[in-house]
Backbone as CSV, one residue per row, in Angstrom:
resi,resn,N_x,N_y,N_z,CA_x,CA_y,CA_z,C_x,C_y,C_z
1,MET,0.524,-0.814,-0.083,-0.193,-0.254,-0.203,0.764,1.253,-0.301
2,GLU,1.781,0.999,1.175,3.005,2.398,0.752,3.447,2.884,-0.141
3,SER,3.888,1.757,-1.185,4.581,1.923,-2.194,3.836,2.571,-3.601
4,THR,2.297,2.427,-3.564,1.511,3.187,-4.595,1.374,4.217,-4.224
5,THR,1.332,5.110,-2.816,1.232,6.293,-2.022,2.401,7.347,-2.707
6,THR,3.431,6.260,-2.491,5.062,7.282,-2.946,4.874,7.334,-3.984
7,PRO,4.747,6.948,-5.326,4.925,7.387,-6.778,3.407,8.567,-6.890
8,ASP,2.617,8.096,-6.501,1.366,9.077,-6.435,1.741,10.519,-6.168
9,SER,2.584,10.657,-4.817,2.412,12.013,-4.097,4.047,12.428,-4.663
10,ALA,4.985,11.639,-5.302,5.861,12.418,-6.262,5.269,12.766,-7.349
11,ALA,4.073,11.914,-8.042,3.624,12.690,-9.392,3.048,14.033,-8.968
12,VAL,2.324,14.214,-7.991,1.587,15.453,-7.416,2.817,16.685,-7.655
13,ASP,3.756,15.977,-6.355,4.264,17.006,-6.274,5.362,17.779,-7.582
14,ARG,5.896,16.569,-8.659,6.513,17.215,-9.751,5.612,17.913,-10.645
15,THR,4.050,17.942,-10.559,2.913,18.660,-10.844,2.939,19.789,-10.394
16,GLN,2.818,20.114,-9.085,3.472,21.328,-8.731,4.268,22.490,-8.884
17,VAL,5.329,21.531,-8.674,6.521,22.331,-9.357,6.582,23.218,-10.555
18,CYS,5.830,22.371,-11.267,6.222,22.955,-12.912,4.574,23.994,-12.936
19,PHE,4.228,24.449,-12.333,2.681,25.284,-12.397,2.953,26.181,-11.967
20,GLY,3.338,27.475,-12.457,3.630,28.310,-11.274,3.345,29.948,-12.516
21,GLN,4.756,30.949,-12.327,4.530,31.939,-13.105,4.876,31.320,-14.808
22,SER,4.418,32.356,-15.644,4.554,32.132,-17.144,6.337,32.309,-17.509
23,PRO,6.630,32.151,-18.226,8.128,31.558,-18.526,8.454,33.520,-18.852
24,LYS,9.833,34.027,-19.050,9.810,35.531,-19.474,11.294,35.075,-19.942
25,ILE,11.608,35.758,-21.179,12.617,35.472,-21.971,13.258,36.901,-21.965
26,GLU,14.438,37.075,-21.203,14.915,38.581,-21.127,16.620,38.904,-22.298
27,LYS,17.013,37.655,-22.560,17.885,38.209,-23.258,17.938,36.699,-24.297
28,ILE,18.533,37.065,-25.559,19.103,35.965,-25.983,20.495,36.403,-27.008
29,THR,21.245,35.305,-26.464,22.615,35.588,-26.986,23.799,34.301,-27.895
30,PRO,24.048,34.309,-29.099,23.319,35.806,-29.964,22.077,36.288,-30.560
31,ASP,21.963,37.769,-30.537,20.954,37.729,-31.322,20.521,37.044,-33.270
32,GLU,21.647,36.485,-33.356,21.368,36.090,-35.075,22.305,34.668,-34.433
33,ALA,21.989,33.991,-35.424,22.578,32.536,-35.452,22.351,31.695,-36.789
34,LYS,23.331,31.101,-37.402,22.881,29.939,-38.337,22.503,28.584,-37.851
35,ALA,21.721,27.890,-38.672,21.096,26.184,-38.230,22.498,25.849,-37.979
36,GLY,22.456,24.897,-36.869,23.877,24.109,-36.135,24.659,25.064,-34.791
37,GLU,23.989,26.545,-34.523,24.751,26.828,-33.647,23.895,27.127,-32.668
38,LYS,24.677,27.375,-31.691,23.914,27.050,-30.180,23.746,28.606,-29.499
39,VAL,22.297,29.276,-29.123,22.239,30.084,-28.345,21.754,29.883,-27.207
40,THR,22.249,31.017,-26.573,22.059,31.031,-24.772,20.355,31.775,-24.548
41,ILE,19.609,31.450,-24.147,18.276,31.858,-23.793,18.610,32.251,-22.056
42,ILE,18.327,33.594,-21.810,18.362,34.088,-20.447,16.959,34.718,-20.026
43,GLY,16.865,34.175,-19.234,15.354,34.700,-18.432,14.743,34.302,-16.963
44,MET,13.595,33.920,-16.747,12.972,33.913,-15.462,11.842,32.431,-15.605
45,ASP,11.641,32.245,-14.839,10.462,31.341,-14.508,10.670,30.248,-15.529
46,PHE,11.809,29.586,-15.641,11.993,28.065,-16.868,11.310,26.868,-16.002
47,GLY,11.148,26.938,-14.592,10.656,26.092,-14.027,11.840,24.910,-13.924
48,THR,11.435,23.694,-13.590,12.621,22.449,-13.468,12.574,22.001,-14.889
49,PRO,13.565,20.836,-14.604,13.756,20.313,-15.951,13.045,19.989,-16.833
50,GLY,11.856,18.962,-16.158,10.956,18.220,-16.741,9.784,19.443,-17.010
51,CYS,9.464,20.442,-16.510,8.485,21.442,-17.280,8.796,22.364,-17.934
52,LEU,10.007,22.319,-18.978,10.295,23.176,-20.141,10.017,22.241,-21.146
53,PHE,8.782,22.482,-21.954,8.610,21.056,-22.724,9.417,21.314,-24.136
54,SER,9.418,22.898,-24.500,10.164,22.698,-26.017,10.390,24.459,-26.176
55,ILE,11.136,24.459,-27.308,11.984,25.867,-27.869,12.150,25.342,-29.184
56,SER,11.038,26.168,-30.003,11.287,26.657,-31.427,11.321,28.041,-31.919
57,PHE,11.936,27.309,-33.308,12.367,28.920,-33.743,11.467,28.588,-35.249
58,GLY,10.339,29.626,-34.589,9.114,29.437,-35.616,8.411,28.148,-35.825
59,PRO,7.090,28.438,-35.724,6.097,26.954,-36.213,6.958,26.247,-37.135
60,GLY,6.398,24.891,-36.349,6.781,23.815,-37.109,8.853,23.555,-37.259
61,ASN,9.168,24.215,-36.254,11.028,24.258,-36.315,11.334,24.066,-34.760
62,PRO,10.900,23.113,-34.377,11.361,22.827,-32.747,12.958,22.585,-32.628
63,ALA,13.850,23.056,-31.709,14.931,23.064,-31.811,15.433,21.544,-30.479
64,LYS,16.608,21.664,-30.400,17.017,20.530,-29.551,17.448,21.606,-28.221
65,PHE,17.591,21.313,-27.147,17.771,22.459,-26.274,18.482,21.408,-25.006
66,GLU,19.367,22.354,-24.013,19.649,21.930,-22.977,19.418,22.672,-21.401
67,TYR,18.670,22.156,-20.601,18.560,22.965,-19.319,19.812,23.074,-18.891
68,LYS,19.973,24.303,-18.402,21.097,25.000,-17.348,20.882,25.059,-16.108
69,SER,19.203,25.916,-16.443,18.981,26.318,-14.637,17.500,27.336,-15.000
70,GLU,16.921,27.396,-13.805,15.442,28.077,-14.276,15.479,29.531,-14.978
71,SER,16.602,29.773,-15.229,16.932,30.950,-15.778,18.057,31.475,-16.944
72,GLU,18.434,29.748,-17.167,19.014,29.573,-18.545,18.932,28.222,-19.612
73,VAL,19.019,28.410,-20.655,18.793,27.030,-21.462,19.780,27.664,-22.844
74,VAL,20.370,27.024,-23.134,20.862,26.512,-24.161,20.688,25.907,-25.553
75,ALA,20.181,26.221,-26.800,19.415,25.818,-27.883,20.074,25.656,-29.290
76,THR,20.040,24.643,-29.967,20.855,24.614,-31.209,19.300,25.164,-31.913
77,VAL,19.975,26.256,-32.981,19.391,26.421,-34.325,18.947,25.568,-35.144
78,PRO,17.849,25.005,-35.272,17.511,23.969,-36.325,17.658,24.455,-37.788
79,SER,17.717,23.571,-38.242,17.528,23.581,-40.011,16.624,23.833,-40.608
80,GLY,16.210,24.666,-42.021,14.821,25.064,-42.307,14.917,26.487,-42.059
81,LYS,13.871,27.345,-42.261,13.833,28.387,-42.119,15.084,29.350,-41.889
82,LYS,15.213,30.375,-43.166,16.174,31.500,-42.785,15.464,32.696,-42.678
83,GLY,16.099,33.792,-42.020,15.236,35.267,-41.817,14.797,35.383,-40.403
84,LEU,14.226,36.587,-40.432,13.219,37.033,-39.076,12.723,35.891,-38.792
85,THR,12.672,34.812,-37.626,11.482,33.884,-36.663,11.012,34.801,-35.361
86,ILE,10.295,33.798,-35.115,9.831,33.872,-33.580,10.589,33.047,-32.633
87,LEU,10.980,33.416,-31.736,12.168,31.638,-30.996,10.588,31.821,-29.519
88,THR,10.103,30.795,-29.828,9.269,30.672,-28.815,9.663,29.601,-27.468
89,LEU,9.877,29.976,-26.374,10.177,28.997,-25.226,9.154,28.328,-24.514
90,THR,8.811,27.307,-24.183,7.052,26.800,-24.084,7.697,25.902,-22.258
91,THR,6.430,26.169,-21.654,6.453,25.443,-19.943,5.253,25.040,-19.713
92,ALA,5.265,24.125,-18.784,3.757,24.313,-18.323,2.682,24.925,-17.995
93,SER,3.663,25.721,-17.768,3.138,27.462,-17.236,2.546,28.513,-18.548
94,GLY,3.174,28.060,-19.482,3.085,29.027,-20.336,3.902,29.132,-21.385
95,GLU,4.199,30.404,-22.325,5.136,30.794,-23.062,5.510,32.074,-23.680
96,ASP,6.899,32.188,-24.130,7.560,33.350,-24.223,7.711,33.089,-25.147
97,SER,8.224,34.678,-25.916,8.434,34.476,-27.792,9.468,36.211,-27.421
98,LYS,10.269,35.609,-28.656,10.896,37.356,-28.871,11.399,36.837,-30.283
99,PRO,11.507,37.994,-31.202,11.896,37.825,-32.290,13.287,37.530,-32.360
100,PHE,14.085,36.913,-33.792,15.459,36.159,-34.293,15.400,36.398,-35.230
101,PHE,16.785,36.135,-35.433,17.346,36.264,-36.664,17.706,34.873,-36.931
102,VAL,17.411,33.986,-38.012,18.519,33.044,-38.608,19.340,33.226,-39.509
103,LYS,20.334,33.527,-39.564,21.119,33.152,-40.735,21.525,32.565,-41.895
């Protein structure tokens, strides 16, 4: 009986950690990059690693990313569209977007 209670409690705890403030992107460095290059996204309220769902460079252009902290993520610019696009960071609590130029 105890073993079934513990996983359920852990699942509830993880869910509660994920929901909170919507993320806020404050800075993207560099502010333009080519496909395959890495960019650092600085902000706040990115949550814990499991709460950060996705980063995309325009619709249908998901990026691989590495969670560093609640305020820093490193994303690799995906191949595809070039030019001005919208970088969107999505968590369990919401999303934030900023313009980004893909060279």
